LUMDRENDREN-304795 format. One record per residue: z, x, y of N, C-alpha, C in turn; residue number from 1; chain; residue in three letters. Coordinates in Angstrom, 3 decimals, decimal comma, padded with zeros to 6 digits. Example, Ala and Ser with C-alpha at 12.3 -4.5 7.8 and 13.67 -1.06 7.14 Angstrom:
PT       n_c3       n_c1       n_c2      ca_c3      ca_c1      ca_c2       c_c3       c_c1       c_c2   num   cadena   residuo
PT    007,800    013,190   -005,690    007,800    012,300   -004,500    007,800    013,200   -003,300     1        A       ala
PT    007,080    012,850   -002,250    007,140    013,670   -001,060    007,870    012,900    000,030     2        A       ser
//
This chain:
PT       n_c3       n_c1       n_c2      ca_c3      ca_c1      ca_c2       c_c3       c_c1       c_c2   num   cadena   residuo
PT   -000,791    000,202   -017,899    000,225    000,574   -016,940    000,226    002,085   -016,768     1        A       met
PT    000,219    002,530   -015,522    000,226    003,959   -015,238    001,463    004,301   -014,411     2        A       ala
PT    001,832    005,572   -014,478    002,979    006,057   -013,719    002,497    006,860   -012,518     3        A       ala
PT    003,267    006,803   -011,455    002,976    007,610   -010,272    004,301    008,058   -009,665     4        A       ile
PT    004,388    009,335   -009,395    005,588    009,864   -008,765    005,407    009,806   -007,249     5        A       leu
PT    006,391    009,262   -006,574    006,358    009,135   -005,128    007,049    010,347   -004,511     6        A       leu
PT    006,314    011,106   -003,725    006,876    012,286   -003,084    007,835    011,859   -001,964     7        A       asp
PT    008,570    012,811   -001,481    009,602    012,559   -000,481    009,042    011,922    000,783     8        A       thr
PT    007,865    012,334    001,228    007,284    011,733    002,438    007,099    010,231    002,256     9        A       thr
PT    006,653    009,846    001,076    006,437    008,428    000,766    007,774    007,706    000,690    10        A       val
PT    008,760    008,327    000,054    010,074    007,699   -000,072    010,719    007,474    001,288    11        A       leu
PT    010,576    008,422    002,189    011,131    008,260    003,536    010,434    007,116    004,258    12        A       ile
PT    009,122    007,037    004,112    008,398    005,927    004,739    008,848    004,580    004,166    13        A       asp
PT    009,083    004,519    002,866    009,579    003,287    002,254    010,977    002,958    002,758    14        A       leu
PT    011,820    003,962    002,800    013,197    003,785    003,266    013,227    003,219    004,681    15        A       leu
PT    012,305    003,659    005,497    012,272    003,246    006,898    011,370    002,031    007,135    16        A       arg
PT    010,881    001,435    006,036    010,138    000,190    006,127    008,763    000,296    006,757    17        A       gly
PT    008,162    001,464    006,691    006,828    001,641    007,289    005,801    000,859    006,483    18        A       arg
PT    005,039    000,048    007,202    004,162   -000,951    006,586    003,140   -000,356    005,625    19        A       ala
PT    002,549    000,784    005,954    001,537    001,377    005,083    002,092    001,709    003,705    20        A       gly
PT    003,255    002,338    003,663    003,869    002,701    002,386    004,330    001,466    001,623    21        A       ala
PT    004,902    000,510    002,327    005,364   -000,724    001,681    004,174   -001,460    001,067    22        A       val
PT    003,083   -001,553    001,803    001,868   -002,219    001,303    001,333   -001,503    000,049    23        A       arg
PT    001,285   -000,176    000,091    000,775    000,573   -001,065    001,681    000,420   -002,291    24        A       arg
PT    002,998    000,450   -002,064    003,920    000,284   -003,192    003,770   -001,108   -003,793    25        A       leu
PT    003,648   -002,103   -002,953    003,462   -003,474   -003,445    002,187   -003,564   -004,288    26        A       arg
PT    001,116   -002,937   -003,819   -000,153   -002,941   -004,570   -000,001   -002,215   -005,905    27        A       ala
PT    000,738   -001,118   -005,917    000,981   -000,404   -007,178    001,675   -001,312   -008,185    28        A       leu
PT    002,749   -001,931   -007,721    003,527   -002,800   -008,620    002,689   -003,995   -009,095    29        A       arg
PT    001,912   -004,586   -008,204    001,062   -005,719   -008,587    000,002   -005,284   -009,589    30        A       glu
PT   -000,428   -004,033   -009,504   -001,399   -003,491   -010,445   -000,774   -003,032   -011,754    31        A       gly
PT    000,550   -003,160   -011,866    001,238   -002,791   -013,091    001,657   -001,330   -013,173    32        A       gly
PT    001,488   -000,578   -012,098    001,891    000,833   -012,104    003,394    000,958   -011,904    33        A       asp
PT    003,954    002,016   -012,481    005,386    002,269   -012,392    005,666    003,421   -011,434    34        A       asn
PT    006,433    003,182   -010,364    006,775    004,258   -009,440    007,979    005,064   -009,943    35        A       pro
PT    007,874    006,366   -009,782    008,910    007,300   -010,182    009,298    008,190   -009,009    36        A       tyr
PT    010,436    008,844   -009,152    010,867    009,934   -008,292    011,574    010,920   -009,211    37        A       ala
PT    011,993    012,046   -008,665    012,776    013,003   -009,458    013,973    013,449   -008,624    38        A       cys
PT    014,850    014,227   -009,227    016,079    014,670   -008,558    015,789    015,449   -007,285    39        A       ala
PT    014,701    016,195   -007,250    014,362    016,954   -006,043    014,056    015,993   -004,903    40        A       val
PT    013,320    014,921   -005,185    013,049    013,906   -004,155    014,348    013,286   -003,658    41        A       asn
PT    015,242    012,961   -004,582    016,518    012,356   -004,206    017,267    013,291   -003,258    42        A       val
PT    017,337    014,569   -003,613    018,043    015,553   -002,768    017,415    015,636   -001,392    43        A       glu
PT    016,092    015,709   -001,327    015,415    015,841   -000,037    015,638    014,612    000,846    44        A       glu
PT    015,597    013,434    000,252    015,831    012,204    001,025    017,274    012,160    001,515    45        A       val
PT    018,218    012,397    000,620    019,634    012,328    000,992    019,957    013,347    002,084    46        A       val
PT    019,389    014,527    001,997    019,625    015,579    002,998    019,212    015,109    004,397    47        A       arg
PT    018,178    014,285    004,489    017,681    013,852    005,791    018,086    012,450    006,208    48        A       gly
PT    019,017    011,847    005,482    019,413    010,475    005,810    020,056    010,362    007,179    49        A       leu
PT    019,694    009,305    007,878    020,379    008,925    009,109    021,666    008,217    008,694    50        A       arg
PT    022,684    008,208    009,564    023,983    007,639    009,172    023,929    006,224    008,592    51        A       pro
PT    023,057    005,366    009,086    023,025    003,972    008,633    022,116    003,745    007,422    52        A       ala
PT    021,560    004,800    006,833    020,568    004,627    005,771    021,098    004,787    004,348    53        A       glu
PT    022,376    005,062    004,187    022,925    005,307    002,846    022,684    004,155    001,876    54        A       asp
PT    023,018    002,952    002,290    022,866    001,795    001,397    021,401    001,531    001,079    55        A       glu
PT    020,548    001,638    002,074    019,117    001,422    001,853    018,565    002,464    000,879    56        A       ala
PT    019,036    003,689    000,991    018,589    004,744    000,065    019,043    004,422   -001,362    57        A       ala
PT    020,258    003,950   -001,517    020,750    003,583   -002,850    019,883    002,476   -003,457    58        A       glu
PT    019,536    001,481   -002,652    018,675    000,397   -003,138    017,288    000,919   -003,495    59        A       arg
PT    016,746    001,809   -002,675    015,429    002,381   -002,949    015,434    003,107   -004,289    60        A       leu
PT    016,403    003,977   -004,509    016,433    004,751   -005,756    016,737    003,869   -006,963    61        A       phe
PT    017,502    002,795   -006,756    017,792    001,875   -007,862    016,527    001,168   -008,338    62        A       ala
PT    015,531    001,042   -007,464    014,284    000,372   -007,823    013,222    001,289   -008,395    63        A       gly
PT    013,557    002,557   -008,594    012,604    003,535   -009,130    013,109    004,103   -010,446    64        A       leu
PT    012,190    004,569   -011,234    012,570    005,345   -012,407    012,722    006,793   -011,932    65        A       arg
PT    013,789    007,446   -012,337    014,019    008,840   -011,966    013,717    009,700   -013,184    66        A       ile
PT    012,679    010,521   -013,065    012,272    011,386   -014,169    013,217    012,582   -014,227    67        A       ile
PT    013,757    012,873   -015,402    014,627    014,049   -015,506    013,799    015,345   -015,460    68        A       pro
PT    014,377    016,348   -014,871    013,751    017,669   -014,871    014,360    018,472   -016,015    69        A       leu
PT    013,507    018,835   -016,938    013,947    019,572   -018,127    013,345    020,974   -018,086    70        A       arg
PT    013,586    021,710   -019,132    013,066    023,081   -019,216    011,544    023,104   -019,132    71        A       ala
PT    010,876    022,131   -019,744    009,412    022,118   -019,739    008,869    021,961   -018,315    72        A       val
PT    009,525    021,138   -017,490    009,091    020,994   -016,100    009,396    022,268   -015,300    73        A       glu
PT    010,546    022,877   -015,576    010,876    024,142   -014,917    009,862    025,227   -015,251    74        A       gly
PT    009,460    025,255   -016,490    008,468    026,250   -016,918    007,111    026,006   -016,236    75        A       arg
PT    006,679    024,754   -016,230    005,394    024,433   -015,591    005,438    024,787   -014,104    76        A       arg
PT    006,529    024,460   -013,438    006,670    024,776   -012,012    006,599    026,285   -011,788    77        A       ala
PT    007,286    027,031   -012,620    007,253    028,489   -012,503    005,874    029,069   -012,762    78        A       gly
PT    005,171    028,504   -013,733    003,808    028,972   -014,017    002,881    028,725   -012,833    79        A       glu
PT    003,001    027,531   -012,220    002,174    027,239   -011,045    002,491    028,194   -009,904    80        A       trp
PT    003,777    028,435   -009,647    004,144    029,343   -008,553    003,588    030,740   -008,798    81        A       arg
PT    003,684    031,203   -010,035    003,170    032,529   -010,378    001,650    032,578   -010,245    82        A       arg
PT    000,962    031,571   -010,757   -000,502    031,520   -010,697   -001,002    031,522   -009,248    83        A       leu
PT   -000,437    030,668   -008,420   -000,883    030,591   -007,038   -000,466    031,826   -006,237    84        A       phe
PT    000,691    032,408   -006,546    001,109    033,638   -005,864    000,127    034,769   -006,154    85        A       ala
PT   -000,392    034,810   -007,377   -001,375    035,841   -007,735   -002,654    035,688   -006,920    86        A       ala
PT   -002,900    034,490   -006,419   -004,072    034,217   -005,577   -003,750    034,360   -004,086    87        A       arg
PT   -002,506    034,733   -003,795   -002,091    034,903   -002,411   -001,596    033,636   -001,738    88        A       gly
PT   -001,316    032,600   -002,506   -000,860    031,323   -001,950    000,572    031,058   -002,404    89        A       glu
PT    001,458    030,862   -001,442    002,864    030,616   -001,748    003,120    029,117   -001,812    90        A       thr
PT    003,635    028,664   -002,943    004,034    027,266   -003,116    005,551    027,207   -003,162    91        A       leu
PT    006,127    026,151   -002,627    007,587    026,038   -002,632    008,097    025,634   -004,013    92        A       ser
PT    009,299    026,066   -004,293    009,938    025,697   -005,552    010,067    024,180   -005,660    93        A       gln
PT    010,504    023,544   -004,576    010,690    022,089   -004,599    009,380    021,371   -004,903    94        A       ala
PT    008,301    021,759   -004,228    007,014    021,098   -004,458    006,525    021,310   -005,886    95        A       asp
PT    006,728    022,490   -006,421    006,292    022,748   -007,804    007,110    021,946   -008,809    96        A       cys
PT    008,397    021,772   -008,557    009,216    020,938   -009,449    008,810    019,471   -009,345    97        A       leu
PT    008,530    019,002   -008,143    008,063    017,626   -007,955    006,728    017,432   -008,673    98        A       ile
PT    005,817    018,388   -008,519    004,515    018,314   -009,193    004,689    018,313   -010,708    99        A       ala
PT    005,605    019,118   -011,212    005,844    019,169   -012,657    006,397    017,837   -013,165   100        A       ala
PT    007,254    017,209   -012,370    007,769    015,888   -012,750    006,632    014,875   -012,775   101        A       ala
PT    005,748    014,929   -011,777    004,594    014,020   -011,749    003,707    014,261   -012,963   102        A       ala
PT    003,491    015,501   -013,295    002,669    015,845   -014,461    003,292    015,276   -015,735   103        A       his
PT    004,617    015,311   -015,815    005,325    014,815   -017,002    005,154    013,311   -017,203   104        A       ala
PT    004,948    012,564   -016,115    004,810    011,111   -016,244    003,366    010,642   -016,184   105        A       val
PT    002,436    011,571   -016,257    001,042    011,162   -016,312    000,132    011,835   -015,303   106        A       gly
PT    000,701    012,648   -014,432   -000,135    013,454   -013,569   -000,575    012,854   -012,263   107        A       gly
PT    000,071    011,783   -011,799   -000,275    011,197   -010,495    000,875    011,381   -009,525   108        A       arg
PT    000,512    011,715   -008,289    001,501    011,944   -007,244    001,004    011,315   -005,948   109        A       leu
PT    001,871    010,546   -005,294    001,569    009,990   -003,975    002,356    010,784   -002,950   110        A       ala
PT    001,662    011,313   -001,934    002,314    012,160   -000,944    001,630    012,068    000,408   111        A       thr
PT    002,378    012,380    001,443    001,815    012,508    002,772    001,304    013,909    003,034   112        A       gly
PT    001,573    014,822    002,104    001,197    016,234    002,248    000,371    016,718    001,058   113        A       asn
PT   -000,849    016,227    000,882   -001,627    016,621   -000,301   -001,914    018,115   -000,394   114        A       pro
PT   -001,966    018,819    000,731   -002,246    020,255    000,702   -001,131    021,040    000,005   115        A       lys
PT    000,059    020,465   -000,093    001,182    021,137   -000,749    001,092    021,076   -002,269   116        A       asp
PT    000,116    020,334   -002,788    000,004    020,117   -004,231   -001,422    020,419   -004,707   117        A       phe
PT   -001,817    021,703   -004,723   -003,189    022,073   -005,075   -003,450    022,191   -006,581   118        A       pro
PT   -002,501    021,798   -007,396   -002,635    021,947   -008,844   -003,770    021,066   -009,358   119        A       met
PT   -004,761    021,655   -010,033   -005,911    020,855   -010,485   -005,547    019,812   -011,542   120        A       pro
PT   -004,446    020,000   -012,232   -004,024    019,054   -013,273   -003,434    017,777   -012,696   121        A       glu
PT   -003,207    017,760   -011,395   -002,504    016,671   -010,744   -003,478    015,770   -009,997   122        A       leu
PT   -003,341    014,472   -010,182   -004,087    013,513   -009,379   -003,254    013,194   -008,150   123        A       gly
PT   -003,696    013,621   -006,995   -002,919    013,445   -005,768   -003,532    012,334   -004,935   124        A       val
PT   -002,687    011,358   -004,571   -003,092    010,274   -003,693   -002,481    010,510   -002,334   125        A       glu
PT   -003,303    010,502   -001,296   -002,801    010,723    000,054   -002,324    009,415    000,647   126        A       his
PT   -001,016    009,329    000,874   -000,422    008,211    001,576    000,019    008,768    002,925   127        A       trp
PT   -000,786    008,622    003,974   -000,465    009,251    005,253    000,955    008,920    005,722   128        A       pro
PT    001,696    009,964    006,035    003,097    009,801    006,450    003,186    009,093    007,791   129        A       ala
PT    004,185    008,208    007,914    004,442    007,534    009,161    003,495    006,407    009,504   130        A       gly
PT    002,604    006,071    008,576    001,600    005,044    008,860    002,232    003,665    008,932   131        A       glu
PT    001,945    002,990    009,991    002,490    001,638    010,174    001,601    000,602    009,545   132        A       ser
//
């Protein structure tokens, strides 16, 4: 059994019932993989909720494991931001915290935006956003 953190793009696609994301999540579960999210994903999804999506969002998050963000994840996120900034590449705080959470659960991340996660320690799976 392996863990995979679902990025916000994937969570929004699941929330809205987009067939590509639903199919991939079903395949993950059938393969014995455990889907995760973190508090940053929850915040990003809730911030963009449409008025009728509150209950569906609650059900979505109830079906996922939520990885806590601790000092070790904060440190890893800060190290990545500093390392990439030294190379002239700006990474967002949110993306680095999400990546650190994924790293904490085994280093796999599913996202519609793989370019936002250039960390070599991370296994990034591209789940194209909005795919039907």
